[in-house]
MOPAC internal coordinates of N, CA, C and O (Angstrom, degrees):
PM7 1SCF
backbone

  N    0.0000 0     0.00 0     0.00 0    0    0    0
  C    1.4106 1     0.00 0     0.00 0    1    0    0
  C    1.5678 1   107.55 1     0.00 0    2    1    0
  O    1.2310 1   120.13 1   -54.46 1    3    2    1
  N    1.3052 1   117.37 1   125.54 1    3    2    1
  C    1.4710 1   121.14 1   178.00 1    5    3    2
  C    1.5117 1   111.05 1   -68.23 1    6    5    3
  O    1.2310 1   120.31 1   -11.14 1    7    6    5
  N    1.3550 1   117.02 1   168.86 1    7    6    5
  C    1.4323 1   122.42 1   177.18 1    9    7    6
  C    1.5107 1   110.22 1   -66.63 1   10    9    7
  O    1.2310 1   118.73 1   143.39 1   11   10    9
  N    1.2838 1   120.03 1   -36.61 1   11   10    9
  C    1.4459 1   125.16 1   179.49 1   13   11   10
  C    1.5530 1   109.29 1   -63.43 1   14   13   11
  O    1.2310 1   122.32 1   133.26 1   15   14   13
  N    1.3915 1   113.16 1   -46.74 1   15   14   13
  C    1.5060 1   114.95 1  -179.68 1   17   15   14
  C    1.4493 1   109.84 1   -68.21 1   18   17   15
  O    1.2310 1   118.18 1   144.34 1   19   18   17
  N    1.3055 1   121.08 1   -35.66 1   19   18   17
  C    1.4954 1   124.01 1   176.82 1   21   19   18
  C    1.5801 1   109.43 1   -62.06 1   22   21   19
  O    1.2310 1   119.69 1   137.73 1   23   22   21
  N    1.2913 1   118.20 1   -42.27 1   23   22   21
  C    1.4421 1   121.67 1   175.85 1   25   23   22
  C    1.5097 1   113.20 1   -60.38 1   26   25   23
  O    1.2310 1   121.86 1   133.67 1   27   26   25
  N    1.3479 1   114.05 1   -46.33 1   27   26   25
  C    1.4686 1   118.08 1   179.79 1   29   27   26
  C    1.5024 1   110.93 1   -64.66 1   30   29   27
  O    1.2310 1   120.21 1   141.64 1   31   30   29
  N    1.3434 1   117.20 1   -38.36 1   31   30   29
  C    1.4224 1   121.78 1   175.52 1   33   31   30
  C    1.5434 1   113.09 1   -60.56 1   34   33   31
  O    1.2310 1   121.50 1   136.23 1   35   34   33
  N    1.3679 1   114.74 1   -43.77 1   35   34   33
  C    1.4921 1   120.59 1   179.20 1   37   35   34
  C    1.5312 1   109.79 1   -62.39 1   38   37   35
  O    1.2310 1   119.88 1   139.18 1   39   38   37
  N    1.2852 1   117.84 1   -40.82 1   39   38   37
  C    1.4229 1   121.22 1  -177.85 1   41   39   38
  C    1.5348 1   108.25 1   -69.37 1   42   41   39
  O    1.2310 1   119.58 1   136.65 1   43   42   41
  N    1.3809 1   118.40 1   -43.35 1   43   42   41
  C    1.4369 1   123.59 1   177.82 1   45   43   42
  C    1.5867 1   111.08 1   -58.84 1   46   45   43
  O    1.2310 1   121.67 1   134.40 1   47   46   45
  N    1.3626 1   114.41 1   -45.60 1   47   46   45
  C    1.4853 1   118.79 1   175.72 1   49   47   46
  C    1.4747 1   113.38 1   -59.80 1   50   49   47
  O    1.2310 1   121.23 1   143.66 1   51   50   49
  N    1.3933 1   115.25 1   -36.34 1   51   50   49
  C    1.4789 1   120.76 1   176.59 1   53   51   50
  C    1.5263 1   109.92 1   -61.39 1   54   53   51
  O    1.2310 1   121.01 1   135.94 1   55   54   53
  N    1.3073 1   115.67 1   -44.06 1   55   54   53
  C    1.5077 1   120.87 1   177.48 1   57   55   54
  C    1.4864 1   108.23 1   -62.30 1   58   57   55
  O    1.2310 1   119.12 1   132.38 1   59   58   57
  N    1.3088 1   119.29 1   -47.62 1   59   58   57
  C    1.4651 1   123.43 1  -179.52 1   61   59   58
  C    1.5388 1   110.81 1   -60.12 1   62   61   59
  O    1.2310 1   119.28 1   137.92 1   63   62   61
  N    1.2877 1   118.98 1   -42.08 1   63   62   61
  C    1.4217 1   123.62 1  -174.57 1   65   63   62
  C    1.5743 1   112.35 1   -78.53 1   66   65   63
  O    1.2310 1   120.15 1   139.06 1   67   66   65
  N    1.3149 1   117.32 1   -40.94 1   67   66   65
  C    1.5163 1   120.33 1  -174.87 1   69   67   66
  C    1.4935 1   114.64 1  -121.32 1   70   69   67
  O    1.2310 1   119.68 1   179.19 1   71   70   69
  N    1.3380 1   118.22 1    -0.81 1   71   70   69
  C    1.4362 1   121.14 1  -165.88 1   73   71   70
  C    1.5101 1   113.62 1   -81.13 1   74   73   71
  O    1.2310 1   121.54 1    -2.40 1   75   74   73
  N    1.2895 1   114.65 1   177.60 1   75   74   73
  C    1.4635 1   127.52 1     7.57 1   77   75   74
  C    1.5458 1   108.38 1   -70.39 1   78   77   75
  O    1.2310 1   121.25 1   -28.52 1   79   78   77
  N    1.3525 1   115.21 1   151.48 1   79   78   77
  C    1.4683 1   122.37 1  -172.89 1   81   79   78
  C    1.4562 1   108.58 1  -124.64 1   82   81   79
  O    1.2310 1   120.65 1   -33.94 1   83   82   81
  N    1.3939 1   116.36 1   146.06 1   83   82   81
  C    1.4395 1   121.74 1   167.68 1   85   83   82
  C    1.5255 1   106.13 1   -90.79 1   86   85   83
  O    1.2310 1   119.50 1    -2.21 1   87   86   85
  N    1.3178 1   118.56 1   177.79 1   87   86   85
  C    1.4593 1   121.26 1   177.38 1   89   87   86
  C    1.4748 1   108.94 1   -61.16 1   90   89   87
  O    1.2310 1   119.80 1   136.51 1   91   90   89
  N    1.3529 1   117.99 1   -43.49 1   91   90   89
  C    1.4391 1   119.20 1  -173.11 1   93   91   90
  C    1.5365 1   111.57 1   -77.61 1   94   93   91
  O    1.2310 1   118.77 1   150.53 1   95   94   93
  N    1.3054 1   119.95 1   -29.47 1   95   94   93
  C    1.4716 1   119.05 1   174.66 1   97   95   94
  C    1.4895 1   110.56 1   -72.96 1   98   97   95
  O    1.2310 1   121.26 1   148.94 1   99   98   97
  N    1.3806 1   115.19 1   -31.06 1   99   98   97
  C    1.5251 1   118.45 1   175.23 1  101   99   98
  C    1.5305 1   109.14 1   -65.33 1  102  101   99
  O    1.2310 1   121.68 1   140.11 1  103  102  101
  N    1.3307 1   114.40 1   -39.89 1  103  102  101
  C    1.5104 1   118.02 1   178.69 1  105  103  102
  C    1.4701 1   111.27 1   -62.91 1  106  105  103
  O    1.2310 1   119.98 1   136.33 1  107  106  105
  N    1.3694 1   117.64 1   -43.67 1  107  106  105
  C    1.4393 1   118.28 1   178.31 1  109  107  106
  C    1.5728 1   115.14 1   -65.72 1  110  109  107
  O    1.2310 1   121.19 1   144.54 1  111  110  109
  N    1.2592 1   115.32 1   -35.46 1  111  110  109
  C    1.4821 1   119.84 1  -175.37 1  113  111  110
  C    1.5467 1   109.44 1   -81.10 1  114  113  111
  O    1.2310 1   118.54 1   142.92 1  115  114  113
  N    1.3599 1   120.39 1   -37.08 1  115  114  113
  C    1.4229 1   119.92 1  -177.78 1  117  115  114
  C    1.4853 1   117.45 1   -98.92 1  118  117  115
  O    1.2310 1   120.78 1   163.84 1  119  118  117
  N    1.3295 1   116.12 1   -16.16 1  119  118  117
  C    1.5032 1   125.53 1   179.09 1  121  119  118
  C    1.5173 1   109.22 1    63.86 1  122  121  119
  O    1.2310 1   118.77 1  -156.30 1  123  122  121
  N    1.3185 1   119.96 1    23.70 1  123  122  121
  C    1.4378 1   126.08 1   170.65 1  125  123  122
  C    1.5734 1   108.79 1   -82.80 1  126  125  123
  O    1.2310 1   119.79 1   -28.47 1  127  126  125
  N    1.2773 1   118.02 1   151.53 1  127  126  125
  C    1.4681 1   123.42 1   174.92 1  129  127  126
  C    1.5097 1   109.29 1   -59.33 1  130  129  127
  O    1.2310 1   119.87 1   -40.82 1  131  130  129
  N    1.3839 1   117.84 1   139.18 1  131  130  129
  C    1.4560 1   122.74 1  -176.37 1  133  131  130
  C    1.5119 1   111.40 1   -59.24 1  134  133  131
  O    1.2310 1   119.75 1   146.36 1  135  134  133
  N    1.3504 1   118.09 1   -33.64 1  135  134  133
  C    1.4428 1   123.22 1  -178.28 1  137  135  134
  C    1.5723 1   109.68 1   -66.85 1  138  137  135
  O    1.2310 1   120.98 1   138.60 1  139  138  137
  N    1.3438 1   115.73 1   -41.40 1  139  138  137
  C    1.4338 1   119.49 1   175.29 1  141  139  138
  C    1.5082 1   113.40 1   -65.45 1  142  141  139
  O    1.2310 1   120.33 1   138.14 1  143  142  141
  N    1.3229 1   116.97 1   -41.86 1  143  142  141
  C    1.4557 1   121.49 1   174.22 1  145  143  142
  C    1.4989 1   112.91 1   -59.81 1  146  145  143
  O    1.2310 1   120.54 1   133.90 1  147  146  145
  N    1.3411 1   116.57 1   -46.10 1  147  146  145
  C    1.4633 1   121.04 1  -174.75 1  149  147  146
  C    1.5831 1   106.37 1   -64.06 1  150  149  147
  O    1.2310 1   120.13 1   134.52 1  151  150  149
  N    1.3681 1   117.36 1   -45.48 1  151  150  149
  C    1.4452 1   119.41 1  -178.39 1  153  151  150
  C    1.5347 1   113.18 1   -60.37 1  154  153  151
  O    1.2310 1   120.50 1   137.00 1  155  154  153
  N    1.3317 1   116.66 1   -43.00 1  155  154  153
  C    1.4553 1   124.18 1  -177.84 1  157  155  154
  C    1.5199 1   110.64 1   -72.68 1  158  157  155
  O    1.2310 1   120.14 1   142.45 1  159  158  157
  N    1.3406 1   117.34 1   -37.55 1  159  158  157
  C    1.4897 1   120.16 1   178.02 1  161  159  158
  C    1.4917 1   107.83 1   -64.60 1  162  161  159
  O    1.2310 1   119.30 1   135.40 1  163  162  161
  N    1.3335 1   118.93 1   -44.60 1  163  162  161
  C    1.5084 1   120.70 1  -179.66 1  165  163  162
  C    1.4912 1   110.05 1   -63.34 1  166  165  163
  O    1.2310 1   120.54 1   141.37 1  167  166  165
  N    1.3546 1   116.58 1   -38.63 1  167  166  165
  C    1.5001 1   118.87 1   177.36 1  169  167  166
  C    1.5584 1   112.10 1   -65.62 1  170  169  167
  O    1.2310 1   121.13 1   134.72 1  171  170  169
  N    1.3344 1   115.43 1   -45.28 1  171  170  169
  C    1.5199 1   122.70 1   178.59 1  173  171  170
  C    1.5504 1   108.72 1   -59.70 1  174  173  171
  O    1.2310 1   121.44 1   140.00 1  175  174  173
  N    1.3279 1   114.85 1   -40.00 1  175  174  173
  C    1.4709 1   118.18 1  -179.09 1  177  175  174
  C    1.5027 1   111.47 1   -70.81 1  178  177  175
  O    1.2310 1   121.75 1   140.04 1  179  178  177
  N    1.3400 1   114.26 1   -39.96 1  179  178  177
  C    1.5231 1   119.22 1  -177.80 1  181  179  178
  C    1.5175 1   110.50 1   -66.49 1  182  181  179
  O    1.2310 1   120.28 1   146.84 1  183  182  181
  N    1.3671 1   117.07 1   -33.16 1  183  182  181
  C    1.4293 1   120.55 1  -177.41 1  185  183  182
  C    1.4929 1   111.83 1   -90.63 1  186  185  183
  O    1.2310 1   119.33 1  -175.20 1  187  186  185
  N    1.3820 1   118.89 1     4.80 1  187  186  185
  C    1.4147 1   123.21 1   173.92 1  189  187  186
  C    1.5294 1   116.71 1    75.54 1  190  189  187
  O    1.2310 1   121.29 1  -158.01 1  191  190  189
  N    1.3387 1   115.14 1    21.99 1  191  190  189
  C    1.4830 1   122.00 1   178.19 1  193  191  190
  C    1.5090 1   112.52 1   -91.31 1  194  193  191
  O    1.2310 1   120.77 1   156.63 1  195  194  193
  N    1.3547 1   116.14 1   -23.37 1  195  194  193
  C    1.4913 1   120.87 1   171.08 1  197  195  194
  C    1.5064 1   107.01 1  -135.68 1  198  197  195
  O    1.2310 1   121.48 1   -13.28 1  199  198  197
  N    1.3173 1   114.77 1   166.72 1  199  198  197
  C    1.4724 1   118.84 1   174.47 1  201  199  198
  C    1.5142 1   109.48 1  -144.05 1  202  201  199
  O    1.2310 1   120.15 1   -20.55 1  203  202  201
  N    1.3336 1   117.32 1   159.45 1  203  202  201
  C    1.4394 1   120.35 1   175.92 1  205  203  202
  C    1.5131 1   108.50 1   -71.36 1  206  205  203
  O    1.2310 1   119.90 1   -54.18 1  207  206  205
  N    1.3241 1   117.79 1   125.82 1  207  206  205
  C    1.4616 1   125.66 1   175.55 1  209  207  206
  C    1.5312 1   105.83 1   -90.32 1  210  209  207
  O    1.2310 1   121.46 1    -0.90 1  211  210  209
  N    1.3501 1   114.82 1   179.10 1  211  210  209
  C    1.4560 1   120.33 1  -177.30 1  213  211  210
  C    1.5506 1   106.40 1   -55.89 1  214  213  211
  O    1.2310 1   122.53 1   -43.33 1  215  214  213
  N    1.3382 1   112.77 1   136.67 1  215  214  213
  C    1.5092 1   118.60 1  -177.28 1  217  215  214
  C    1.4812 1   108.33 1   -94.87 1  218  217  215
  O    1.2310 1   121.32 1   -30.15 1  219  218  217
  N    1.3191 1   115.08 1   149.85 1  219  218  217
  C    1.4731 1   121.99 1   174.04 1  221  219  218
  C    1.4857 1   105.12 1   -93.98 1  222  221  219
  O    1.2310 1   119.34 1   -43.95 1  223  222  221
  N    1.3793 1   118.86 1   136.05 1  223  222  221
  C    1.4010 1   119.27 1  -172.60 1  225  223  222
  C    1.5590 1   109.59 1  -119.10 1  226  225  223
  O    1.2310 1   119.35 1  -163.38 1  227  226  225
  N    1.3200 1   118.84 1    16.62 1  227  226  225
  C    1.4657 1   117.69 1   174.47 1  229  227  226
  C    1.5228 1   106.47 1   -78.69 1  230  229  227
  O    1.2310 1   120.68 1   -52.22 1  231  230  229
  N    1.3442 1   116.30 1   127.78 1  231  230  229
  C    1.4295 1   120.83 1  -176.58 1  233  231  230
  C    1.5138 1   111.16 1    69.52 1  234  233  231
  O    1.2310 1   120.94 1    48.98 1  235  234  233
  N    1.3036 1   115.81 1  -131.02 1  235  234  233
  C    1.4992 1   119.32 1   178.94 1  237  235  234
  C    1.5236 1   108.48 1   -69.66 1  238  237  235
  O    1.2310 1   120.19 1   -30.61 1  239  238  237
  N    1.2285 1   117.24 1   149.39 1  239  238  237
  C    1.5116 1   119.95 1   174.25 1  241  239  238
  C    1.4914 1   110.56 1   -69.80 1  242  241  239
  O    1.2310 1   120.42 1   -55.02 1  243  242  241
  N    1.2884 1   116.80 1   124.98 1  243  242  241
  C    1.4550 1   123.81 1   179.17 1  245  243  242
  C    1.5128 1   110.58 1  -114.08 1  246  245  243
  O    1.2310 1   119.65 1   -64.33 1  247  246  245
  N    1.3021 1   118.28 1   115.67 1  247  246  245
  C    1.4357 1   120.95 1   178.84 1  249  247  246
  C    1.5619 1   105.27 1   -93.52 1  250  249  247
  O    1.2310 1   121.51 1   -53.17 1  251  250  249
  N    1.2796 1   114.72 1   126.83 1  251  250  249
  C    1.4189 1   121.96 1   175.21 1  253  251  250
  C    1.5248 1   111.73 1  -100.60 1  254  253  251
  O    1.2310 1   119.05 1   -42.50 1  255  254  253
  N    1.3645 1   119.42 1   137.50 1  255  254  253
  C    1.4156 1   122.17 1  -179.88 1  257  255  254
  C    1.4861 1   109.46 1  -112.71 1  258  257  255
  O    1.2310 1   122.59 1   -37.42 1  259  258  257
  N    1.3050 1   112.65 1   142.58 1  259  258  257
  C    1.4621 1   121.71 1   178.77 1  261  259  258
  C    1.5843 1   110.60 1  -136.76 1  262  261  259
  O    1.2310 1   121.09 1    -9.51 1  263  262  261
  N    1.3352 1   115.53 1   170.49 1  263  262  261
  C    1.4121 1   118.46 1  -177.56 1  265  263  262
  C    1.4563 1   117.97 1   -78.39 1  266  265  263
  O    1.2310 1   121.40 1   -22.73 1  267  266  265
  N    1.3126 1   114.93 1   157.27 1  267  266  265
  C    1.4981 1   119.61 1   170.97 1  269  267  266
  C    1.5265 1   106.53 1  -109.39 1  270  269  267
  O    1.2310 1   120.72 1   -15.59 1  271  270  269
  N    1.3275 1   116.24 1   164.41 1  271  270  269
  C    1.4049 1   120.19 1   174.72 1  273  271  270
  C    1.5288 1   113.02 1   -55.85 1  274  273  271
  O    1.2310 1   122.67 1   135.06 1  275  274  273
  N    1.4524 1   112.50 1   -44.94 1  275  274  273
  C    1.4019 1   117.49 1   177.41 1  277  275  274
  C    1.4898 1   116.01 1   -58.07 1  278  277  275
  O    1.2310 1   121.12 1   142.30 1  279  278  277
  N    1.3289 1   115.47 1   -37.70 1  279  278  277
  C    1.5098 1   120.15 1   177.66 1  281  279  278
  C    1.4789 1   112.12 1   -64.47 1  282  281  279
  O    1.2310 1   120.26 1   136.08 1  283  282  281
  N    1.3524 1   117.11 1   -43.92 1  283  282  281
  C    1.3973 1   122.83 1  -179.70 1  285  283  282
  C    1.5333 1   112.03 1   -61.28 1  286  285  283
  O    1.2310 1   122.15 1   133.26 1  287  286  285
  N    1.3356 1   113.50 1   -46.74 1  287  286  285
  C    1.4873 1   118.13 1   179.00 1  289  287  286
  C    1.4772 1   110.79 1   -67.10 1  290  289  287
  O    1.2310 1   120.03 1   141.22 1  291  290  289
  N    1.3187 1   117.54 1   -38.78 1  291  290  289
  C    1.5004 1   121.51 1  -179.66 1  293  291  290
  C    1.5421 1   109.58 1   -60.68 1  294  293  291
  O    1.2310 1   119.16 1   129.36 1  295  294  293
  N    1.2727 1   119.21 1   -50.64 1  295  294  293
  C    1.4720 1   122.86 1  -178.83 1  297  295  294
  C    1.5004 1   111.07 1   -73.18 1  298  297  295
  O    1.2310 1   118.75 1   155.45 1  299  298  297
  N    1.3154 1   119.98 1   -24.55 1  299  298  297
  C    1.4407 1   122.02 1   177.23 1  301  299  298
  C    1.5287 1   107.95 1   -64.10 1  302  301  299
  O    1.2310 1   119.88 1   141.70 1  303  302  301
  N    1.3411 1   117.84 1   -38.30 1  303  302  301
  C    1.4876 1   123.14 1   179.60 1  305  303  302
  C    1.5199 1   111.31 1   -74.60 1  306  305  303
  O    1.2310 1   119.06 1   156.39 1  307  306  305
  N    1.2847 1   119.40 1   -23.61 1  307  306  305
  C    1.4402 1   121.84 1  -173.81 1  309  307  306
  C    1.4806 1   115.61 1   -94.77 1  310  309  307
  O    1.2310 1   120.45 1   157.54 1  311  310  309
  N    1.3691 1   116.74 1   -22.46 1  311  310  309
  C    1.4703 1   115.41 1  -170.67 1  313  311  310
  C    1.5887 1   108.40 1  -139.24 1  314  313  311
  O    1.2310 1   120.93 1   -59.83 1  315  314  313
  N    1.2627 1   115.82 1   120.17 1  315  314  313
  C    1.4972 1   119.63 1  -175.03 1  317  315  314
  C    1.5464 1   110.18 1   -69.61 1  318  317  315
  O    1.2310 1   119.13 1   144.27 1  319  318  317
  N    1.2923 1   119.26 1   -35.73 1  319  318  317
  C    1.4375 1   119.78 1   177.08 1  321  319  318
  C    1.5210 1   112.74 1   -63.43 1  322  321  319
  O    1.2310 1   121.84 1   139.38 1  323  322  321
  N    1.3192 1   114.08 1   -40.62 1  323  322  321
  C    1.5325 1   120.96 1   177.94 1  325  323  322
  C    1.5843 1   105.38 1   -64.48 1  326  325  323
  O    1.2310 1   120.39 1   136.58 1  327  326  325
  N    1.2951 1   116.86 1   -43.42 1  327  326  325
  C    1.4888 1   120.40 1  -177.12 1  329  327  326
  C    1.4777 1   113.87 1   -60.99 1  330  329  327
  O    1.2310 1   121.31 1   146.36 1  331  330  329
  N    1.4084 1   115.10 1   -33.64 1  331  330  329
  C    1.4467 1   122.29 1   177.47 1  333  331  330
  C    1.5286 1   111.12 1   -65.50 1  334  333  331
  O    1.2310 1   120.48 1   146.96 1  335  334  333
  N    1.3054 1   116.68 1   -33.04 1  335  334  333
  C    1.4593 1   126.54 1  -174.68 1  337  335  334
  C    1.5453 1   113.78 1   -87.76 1  338  337  335
  O    1.2310 1   120.51 1   176.17 1  339  338  337
  N    1.3005 1   116.63 1    -3.83 1  339  338  337
  C    1.4779 1   120.04 1  -169.63 1  341  339  338
  C    1.5038 1   113.63 1   -55.83 1  342  341  339
  O    1.2310 1   121.50 1   137.44 1  343  342  341
  N    1.3335 1   114.74 1   -42.56 1  343  342  341
  C    1.5440 1   116.96 1   179.66 1  345  343  342
  C    1.4891 1   113.07 1   -63.86 1  346  345  343
  O    1.2310 1   121.21 1   139.56 1  347  346  345
  N    1.3522 1   115.30 1   -40.44 1  347  346  345
  C    1.5106 1   115.59 1   177.89 1  349  347  346
  C    1.5203 1   109.28 1   -67.47 1  350  349  347
  O    1.2310 1   118.77 1   138.41 1  351  350  349
  N    1.3131 1   119.96 1   -41.59 1  351  350  349
  C    1.4608 1   121.62 1  -179.91 1  353  351  350
  C    1.5254 1   108.73 1   -60.39 1  354  353  351
  O    1.2310 1   119.67 1   132.04 1  355  354  353
  N    1.3196 1   118.24 1   -47.96 1  355  354  353
  C    1.4620 1   119.45 1   178.61 1  357  355  354
  C    1.4977 1   112.39 1   -58.78 1  358  357  355
  O    1.2310 1   119.00 1   136.15 1  359  358  357
  N    1.3104 1   119.52 1   -43.85 1  359  358  357
  C    1.4442 1   120.20 1   178.36 1  361  359  358
  C    1.4404 1   115.44 1   -61.21 1  362  361  359
  O    1.2310 1   122.61 1   142.09 1  363  362  361
  N    1.3544 1   112.61 1   -37.91 1  363  362  361
  C    1.4925 1   120.95 1   176.56 1  365  363  362
  C    1.4882 1   112.56 1   -64.64 1  366  365  363
  O    1.2310 1   120.32 1   134.11 1  367  366  365
  N    1.3315 1   116.99 1   -45.89 1  367  366  365
  C    1.4919 1   122.34 1  -171.74 1  369  367  366
  C    1.4948 1   111.35 1   -84.66 1  370  369  367
  O    1.2310 1   118.05 1   158.22 1  371  370  369
  N    1.3397 1   121.33 1   -21.78 1  371  370  369
  C    1.4949 1   117.30 1  -178.93 1  373  371  370
  C    1.5279 1   112.18 1   -65.24 1  374  373  371
  O    1.2310 1   119.71 1   164.40 1  375  374  373
  N    1.3423 1   118.15 1   -15.60 1  375  374  373
  C    1.4251 1   120.37 1   174.91 1  377  375  374
  C    1.5201 1   113.85 1   -77.07 1  378  377  375
  O    1.2310 1   120.06 1   168.08 1  379  378  377
  N    1.3384 1   117.48 1   -11.92 1  379  378  377
  C    1.4107 1   123.67 1  -176.50 1  381  379  378
  C    1.5222 1   110.20 1   -85.60 1  382  381  379
  O    1.2310 1   119.29 1   -57.42 1  383  382  381
  N    1.3674 1   118.95 1   122.58 1  383  382  381
  C    1.4076 1   120.50 1  -177.52 1  385  383  382
  C    1.5546 1   115.73 1   -58.26 1  386  385  383
  O    1.2310 1   120.81 1   137.41 1  387  386  385
  N    1.3929 1   116.05 1   -42.59 1  387  386  385
  C    1.4374 1   119.22 1   178.42 1  389  387  386
  C    1.4950 1   111.63 1   -61.76 1  390  389  387
  O    1.2310 1   118.98 1   139.93 1  391  390  389
  N    1.3222 1   119.55 1   -40.07 1  391  390  389
  C    1.4526 1   122.94 1   177.87 1  393  391  390
  C    1.5214 1   111.40 1   -62.05 1  394  393  391
  O    1.2310 1   120.95 1   131.95 1  395  394  393
  N    1.4006 1   115.79 1   -48.05 1  395  394  393
  C    1.4223 1   118.85 1   176.46 1  397  395  394
  C    1.5006 1   114.41 1   -54.22 1  398  397  395
  O    1.2310 1   121.87 1   139.99 1  399  398  397
  N    1.3683 1   114.02 1   -40.01 1  399  398  397
  C    1.4756 1   119.98 1   177.60 1  401  399  398
  C    1.5807 1   109.02 1   -63.72 1  402  401  399
  O    1.2310 1   120.20 1   138.59 1  403  402  401
  N    1.3165 1   117.23 1   -41.41 1  403  402  401
  C    1.4456 1   119.07 1   175.63 1  405  403  402
  C    1.4972 1   111.09 1   -58.90 1  406  405  403
  O    1.2310 1   120.18 1   134.42 1  407  406  405
  N    1.3490 1   117.25 1   -45.58 1  407  406  405
  C    1.5029 1   120.71 1   178.09 1  409  407  406
  C    1.5171 1   111.55 1   -56.28 1  410  409  407
  O    1.2310 1   121.61 1   131.97 1  411  410  409
  N    1.3739 1   114.51 1   -48.03 1  411  410  409
  C    1.5055 1   118.35 1  -179.35 1  413  411  410
  C    1.5681 1   110.06 1   -61.93 1  414  413  411
  O    1.2310 1   120.57 1   137.74 1  415  414  413
  N    1.3161 1   116.51 1   -42.26 1  415  414  413
  C    1.4365 1   122.95 1  -179.91 1  417  415  414
  C    1.5589 1   108.87 1   -55.33 1  418  417  415
  O    1.2310 1   119.90 1   138.39 1  419  418  417
  N    1.2864 1   117.80 1   -41.61 1  419  418  417
  C    1.4126 1   124.49 1  -174.03 1  421  419  418
  C    1.5610 1   110.78 1   -87.93 1  422  421  419
  O    1.2310 1   119.86 1  -178.43 1  423  422  421
  N    1.3226 1   117.87 1     1.57 1  423  422  421
  C    1.4294 1   123.28 1   172.62 1  425  423  422
  C    1.5256 1   117.53 1    89.60 1  426  425  423
  O    1.2310 1   121.40 1  -162.94 1  427  426  425
  N    1.3333 1   114.92 1    17.06 1  427  426  425
  C    1.5370 1   123.20 1   179.41 1  429  427  426
  C    1.5510 1   107.39 1   -86.40 1  430  429  427
  O    1.2310 1   120.10 1   180.00 1  431  430  429

């Protein structure tokens, strides 16, 4: 796994553990530079592994990002530690309305 793929995986795991996350909350949780997070979030979103969840509009617009089914399955195949946590992640995220909508959209 390349360094870039590892960074994307770390950001995705952060979203799975603490998300949905904004760019700034991902920065606070992962301690990665905001530019790195921004670049990888845009890549993860472009490849369909995460998507923008409902935004909070109090004050500055804050876009929160959460996982897609494709993203979960993709990282499941790439990382054994992530794969071992898949049940816990699913149980955590099934409570999220946006994630349930994603499941329904995909036919689950």
